[in-house]
VOPAGU-2260 file (C-alpha; in pm, 1 decimal, decimal comma):
REM VOPAGU-2260
SITE   aa  ch    i         X         Y         Z
SITE  MET   A    0   -1727,8     740,8    -131,5
SITE  MET   A    1   -1793,7     384,0    -243,7
SITE  LEU   A    2   -1522,0     126,3    -290,5
SITE  ALA   A    3   -1511,2    -233,9    -414,9
SITE  THR   A    4   -1302,5    -476,6    -211,9
SITE  PRO   A    5   -1293,6    -845,8    -127,5
SITE  GLY   A    6   -1337,1    -923,8     240,8
SITE  LEU   A    7   -1316,4   -1207,2     491,1
SITE  VAL   A    8   -1578,7   -1214,8     766,8
SITE  LEU   A    9   -1437,4   -1219,3    1120,6
SITE  HIS   A   10   -1747,8   -1167,5    1332,0
SITE  ALA   A   11   -2115,4   -1072,0    1300,7
SITE  THR   A   12   -2359,3    -953,6    1569,0
SITE  PRO   A   13   -2731,9    -866,1    1543,4
SITE  TYR   A   14   -2816,3    -499,7    1491,0
SITE  ALA   A   15   -3163,7    -342,2    1491,3
SITE  GLU   A   16   -3449,5    -558,9    1360,3
SITE  SER   A   17   -3305,8    -721,5    1049,6
SITE  SER   A   18   -2941,6    -616,6    1024,0
SITE  VAL   A   19   -2605,0    -723,1    1157,3
SITE  VAL   A   20   -2278,3    -547,1    1229,1
SITE  ALA   A   21   -2000,8    -743,2    1060,7
SITE  LYS   A   22   -1633,2    -703,4    1136,9
SITE  VAL   A   23   -1455,3    -777,9     810,4
SITE  PHE   A   24   -1089,2    -813,3     716,2
SITE  THR   A   25   -1090,2    -636,9     379,1
SITE  ARG   A   26    -808,5    -656,8     129,0
SITE  GLN   A   27    -821,8    -288,1      41,1
SITE  LEU   A   28    -887,9    -125,0     378,0
SITE  GLY   A   29    -776,0    -363,8     651,1
SITE  VAL   A   30   -1022,5    -447,0     928,5
SITE  ARG   A   31   -1348,3    -252,0     911,9
SITE  SER   A   32   -1694,2    -275,6    1070,0
SITE  TYR   A   33   -2005,5    -259,7     850,9
SITE  ILE   A   34   -2380,7    -257,0     891,4
SITE  VAL   A   35   -2531,2    -520,7     663,2
SITE  ASN   A   36   -2904,0    -469,4     612,1
SITE  GLY   A   37   -3162,5    -735,4     528,0
SITE  VAL   A   38   -2994,1   -1033,1     686,8
SITE  ARG   A   39   -3231,8   -1158,4     953,2
SITE  GLY   A   40   -3590,0   -1255,6     891,0
SITE  ALA   A   41   -3772,7   -1471,3     637,1
SITE  ARG   A   42   -3739,7   -1213,3     360,8
SITE  GLY   A   43   -3379,4   -1123,7     418,8
SITE  ARG   A   44   -3195,9   -1046,4      97,0
SITE  VAL   A   45   -2863,0   -1157,3     246,6
SITE  LYS   A   46   -2832,0   -1518,0     362,5
SITE  GLN   A   47   -2685,4   -1557,1     708,6
SITE  ASN   A   48   -2445,6   -1826,5     590,1
SITE  MET   A   49   -2271,9   -1557,2     384,5
SITE  LEU   A   50   -2154,6   -1405,7     713,8
SITE  GLN   A   51   -2006,9   -1719,6     868,8
SITE  PRO   A   52   -1647,4   -1697,4     997,2
SITE  LEU   A   53   -1390,6   -1646,9     722,1
SITE  THR   A   54   -1644,4   -1650,5     439,3
SITE  SER   A   55   -1485,6   -1473,2     143,0
SITE  LEU   A   56   -1699,6   -1198,2      -9,0
SITE  ASP   A   57   -1691,1    -950,0    -293,2
SITE  MET   A   58   -1815,5    -624,7    -144,2
SITE  VAL   A   59   -1908,3    -272,5    -243,6
SITE  VAL   A   60   -1891,1     -57,5      68,8
SITE  TYR   A   61   -1928,2     302,0     176,4
SITE  ASP   A   62   -1595,4     428,1     306,8
SITE  ASN   A   63   -1620,7     730,1     535,3
SITE  HIS   A   64   -1306,5     768,3     747,1
SITE  ARG   A   65   -1490,3     997,2     989,9
SITE  THR   A   66   -1693,2     706,1    1127,5
SITE  ASP   A   67   -1601,5     361,5    1259,2
SITE  LEU   A   68   -1920,4     204,1    1123,3
SITE  ASN   A   69   -2001,9     211,8     753,0
SITE  TYR   A   70   -2264,1      43,2     534,6
SITE  VAL   A   71   -2237,6    -237,9     281,4
SITE  LYS   A   72   -2407,6    -157,9     -48,0
SITE  GLU   A   73   -2354,9    -493,9    -221,0
SITE  LEU   A   74   -2200,0    -827,9    -132,8
SITE  SER   A   75   -2175,0   -1172,6    -286,1
SITE  PRO   A   76   -1976,6   -1488,8    -207,4
SITE  ARG   A   77   -1648,9   -1521,0    -393,0
SITE  HIS   A   78   -1652,5   -1900,2    -367,7
SITE  PRO   A   79   -2008,8   -2037,5    -358,8
SITE  GLY   A   80   -2041,2   -2381,7    -206,1
SITE  GLN   A   81   -1765,2   -2338,2      51,6
SITE  SER   A   82   -1645,6   -2673,2     189,5
SITE  SER   A   83   -1836,1   -2811,4     488,1
SITE  ASP   A   84   -1556,0   -3055,9     569,0
SITE  PRO   A   85   -1519,5   -3062,4     951,8
SITE  VAL   A   86   -1142,8   -3010,7     932,0
SITE  ALA   A   87   -1184,5   -2710,0     702,6
SITE  ASN   A   88   -1452,5   -2568,5     934,6
SITE  ALA   A   89   -1234,8   -2611,4    1243,8
SITE  LEU   A   90    -943,5   -2452,7    1061,6
SITE  ARG   A   91   -1154,2   -2152,6     960,5
SITE  PHE   A   92   -1273,7   -2101,5    1319,5
SITE  PHE   A   93    -915,1   -2122,4    1442,0
SITE  MET   A   94    -784,1   -1871,1    1188,4
SITE  THR   A   95   -1078,9   -1641,0    1253,2
SITE  GLU   A   96   -1009,7   -1633,8    1625,8
SITE  VAL   A   97    -640,7   -1558,1    1566,5
SITE  LEU   A   98    -724,1   -1271,4    1328,4
SITE  TYR   A   99   -1005,7   -1134,2    1543,6
SITE  LYS   A  100    -776,6   -1115,9    1846,6
SITE  THR   A  101    -475,0    -971,7    1665,9
SITE  LEU   A  102    -578,2    -743,4    1379,8
SITE  ARG   A  103    -670,2    -383,3    1452,9
SITE  GLU   A  104    -848,0    -132,2    1231,4
SITE  GLU   A  105    -530,1      -4,8    1077,3
SITE  GLU   A  106    -350,9     -33,4     745,4
SITE  PRO   A  107    -433,7    -297,6     480,5
SITE  MET   A  108    -234,2    -620,6     471,5
SITE  PRO   A  109    -306,2    -753,0     119,5
SITE  GLN   A  110     -39,0   -1023,7     128,1
SITE  LEU   A  111    -173,9   -1161,2     454,6
SITE  TRP   A  112    -528,1   -1137,7     314,9
SITE  ASP   A  113    -432,4   -1342,6       8,3
SITE  TYR   A  114    -263,9   -1602,7     226,7
SITE  VAL   A  115    -561,0   -1634,2     462,3
SITE  GLU   A  116    -812,9   -1674,0     179,6
SITE  ALA   A  117    -604,0   -1950,4      22,9
SITE  GLN   A  118    -571,1   -2138,9     352,3
SITE  ALA   A  119    -937,9   -2106,7     448,8
SITE  SER   A  120   -1050,0   -2375,9     204,8
SITE  LEU   A  121    -796,9   -2642,7     298,9
SITE  GLY   A  122    -908,0   -2964,4     464,5
SITE  GLY   A  123    -802,2   -3322,8     515,6
SITE  GLN   A  124    -431,5   -3397,5     501,6
SITE  GLN   A  125    -351,9   -3054,5     362,1
SITE  ALA   A  126    -445,1   -2899,5     696,3
SITE  ALA   A  127    -184,6   -3077,6     911,0
SITE  HIS   A  128      77,4   -2802,0     902,8
SITE  VAL   A  129    -149,2   -2504,9     832,0
SITE  PRO   A  130    -215,5   -2389,8    1192,3
SITE  ILE   A  131     153,9   -2351,2    1279,2
SITE  ARG   A  132     242,5   -2192,8     944,9
SITE  PHE   A  133     -56,0   -1962,1     981,9
SITE  MET   A  134      44,9   -1834,5    1325,0
SITE  LEU   A  135     400,9   -1773,1    1206,8
SITE  MET   A  136     270,9   -1582,0     903,0
SITE  VAL   A  137      49,6   -1362,1    1122,9
SITE  ALA   A  138     342,5   -1306,5    1361,4
SITE  HIS   A  139     553,9   -1195,2    1065,5
SITE  HIS   A  140     296,0    -937,6     953,5
SITE  LEU   A  141     249,9    -809,4    1308,3
SITE  GLY   A  142     623,5    -765,4    1362,2
SITE  ILE   A  143     658,6   -1031,3    1634,2
SITE  GLU   A  144     800,8   -1314,4    1424,8
SITE  PRO   A  145    1041,6   -1538,8    1621,5
SITE  LEU   A  146    1407,9   -1471,1    1540,8
SITE  ASP   A  147    1555,2   -1777,8    1372,3
SITE  ASN   A  148    1907,1   -1771,6    1519,8
SITE  HIS   A  149    1899,3   -2144,2    1591,4
SITE  ASP   A  150    2239,4   -2319,6    1589,8
SITE  LEU   A  151    2444,8   -2555,0    1807,4
SITE  ARG   A  152    2517,5   -2273,6    2053,6
SITE  HIS   A  153    2155,1   -2156,8    2064,6
SITE  PRO   A  154    1939,0   -2472,1    2069,4
SITE  CYS   A  155    1648,2   -2358,9    2289,5
SITE  PHE   A  156    1372,3   -2118,8    2182,8
SITE  ASP   A  157    1275,5   -1872,9    2455,5
SITE  LEU   A  158     909,6   -1770,0    2436,1
SITE  GLN   A  159     971,7   -1455,2    2638,5
SITE  GLU   A  160    1279,2   -1342,4    2444,6
SITE  GLY   A  161    1145,9   -1442,1    2102,1
SITE  ARG   A  162    1476,0   -1599,4    2000,1
SITE  PHE   A  163    1689,6   -1908,6    2049,7
SITE  VAL   A  164    1913,2   -1905,3    2358,2
SITE  PRO   A  165    2205,2   -2118,5    2482,1
SITE  SER   A  166    2047,2   -2275,9    2791,4
SITE  PRO   A  167    1702,6   -2391,4    2904,9
SITE  THR   A  168    1500,2   -2159,9    3127,7
SITE  GLU   A  169    1143,2   -2155,2    3258,4
SITE  THR   A  170    1025,6   -1998,5    2930,2
SITE  THR   A  171    1213,8   -2211,5    2676,3
SITE  LEU   A  172    1075,0   -2492,6    2464,8
SITE  PRO   A  173    1218,5   -2845,5    2487,4
SITE  PRO   A  174    1503,5   -2905,9    2240,8
SITE  HIS   A  175    1294,8   -3116,8    2001,8
SITE  LEU   A  176    1018,4   -2850,9    1979,8
SITE  SER   A  177    1278,5   -2577,2    1943,2
SITE  ALA   A  178    1433,7   -2766,2    1651,3
SITE  MET   A  179    1089,1   -2818,4    1501,5
SITE  LEU   A  180    1012,3   -2445,3    1525,2
SITE  HIS   A  181    1343,4   -2370,7    1352,2
SITE  GLU   A  182    1245,4   -2604,2    1068,4
SITE  TYR   A  183     912,5   -2423,6    1021,6
SITE  LEU   A  184    1088,4   -2086,7    1021,5
SITE  ALA   A  185    1364,2   -2198,2     784,3
SITE  ALA   A  186    1140,5   -2375,6     531,9
SITE  PRO   A  187     775,6   -2282,6     595,3
SITE  SER   A  188     648,7   -2447,1     278,3
SITE  GLN   A  189     829,3   -2776,9     344,4
SITE  PRO   A  190     824,6   -2851,1     719,4
SITE  ALA   A  191     993,0   -3170,2     831,8
SITE  ALA   A  192     787,3   -3474,3     918,6
SITE  SER   A  193     646,2   -3453,8    1270,5
SITE  SER   A  194     397,6   -3632,0    1491,5
SITE  LEU   A  195      51,5   -3501,1    1569,9
SITE  GLN   A  196     149,1   -3466,2    1937,4
SITE  ASP   A  197     455,4   -3255,8    1852,9
SITE  ARG   A  198     250,8   -3030,8    1622,7
SITE  THR   A  199     -11,7   -2994,8    1896,9
SITE  ASP   A  200     253,9   -2902,7    2154,6
SITE  LEU   A  201     417,4   -2651,7    1921,6
SITE  LEU   A  202      85,7   -2489,3    1834,0
SITE  ASN   A  203       4,4   -2455,4    2204,4
SITE  ALA   A  204     346,1   -2296,9    2255,2
SITE  LEU   A  205     282,6   -2045,6    1976,2
SITE  ILE   A  206     -49,1   -1949,1    2136,2
SITE  ALA   A  207     141,6   -1886,1    2460,4
SITE  TYR   A  208     394,2   -1684,0    2258,1
SITE  PHE   A  209     117,5   -1462,6    2119,3
SITE  GLN   A  210     -25,0   -1416,7    2468,2
SITE  LEU   A  211     315,1   -1298,7    2590,3
SITE  HIS   A  212     376,6   -1054,2    2305,3
SITE  LEU   A  213      31,2    -917,4    2218,7
SITE  SER   A  214    -186,0    -733,0    2465,4
SITE  GLY   A  215    -548,5    -838,1    2435,2
SITE  PHE   A  216    -480,4   -1184,5    2291,8
SITE  GLY   A  217    -609,0   -1330,8    2616,6
SITE  ASN   A  218    -794,6   -1659,2    2639,4
SITE  PHE   A  219    -794,7   -1875,6    2329,5
SITE  HIS   A  220   -1029,7   -2168,1    2265,7
SITE  SER   A  221   -1067,7   -2273,6    1900,7
SITE  HIS   A  222    -741,9   -2472,1    1894,4
SITE  GLU   A  223    -903,7   -2728,2    2126,5
SITE  ILE   A  224   -1160,3   -2813,0    1858,1
SITE  LEU   A  225    -887,2   -2815,2    1595,2
SITE  HIS   A  226    -679,0   -3062,7    1796,8
SITE  THR   A  227    -981,9   -3291,9    1819,1
SITE  VAL   A  228   -1066,4   -3301,3    1447,7
SITE  LEU   A  229    -702,8   -3340,3    1339,8
SITE  ARG   A  230    -658,2   -3660,5    1541,2
């Protein structure tokens, strides 16, 4: 059957002479892989920039649950003229890598989809807190969200345990980063003021947290570019 759904592009690879296989995070179906015809070549009907990381599309797709690879019948950009701001681009690459390494072809996550699409267009000063909030939102939807039991008796966040513990160990964050993580968890829309270095250190810690709790997360690279453009 055919189904209309918005989608966010995660990855695209060449296929046959003029097509690509695109892995797409769809709002209706979750992560799916599609053959998109007529992309490559001078007469391609689909522009390659429509399949850049985290481009938001309106799609009409064939949905056959007996195969892992379906076809796209129609697609068009939901937001023509997507920002080329370097911060917004770096943020999109970062979010794409997180999603590509964490989402599996399972059930839809419409609330996460809505959140990701809204964040994908942010740039400039708006982007300062987005990477940390984004990783915590993904962790929440994947069921690995850190437990916010922070108090005077539990001041140190343990990356291995996923909760705040009484005493420092080899896998705990320093007290100031632990307190900062608590602030993000307690009030994600209004994080306390923090320095660029502290945000960088906390984001690196969250990447390590994902690597500890998700098999296949593995090596991660896009945050290095993000750190550079946010300076």
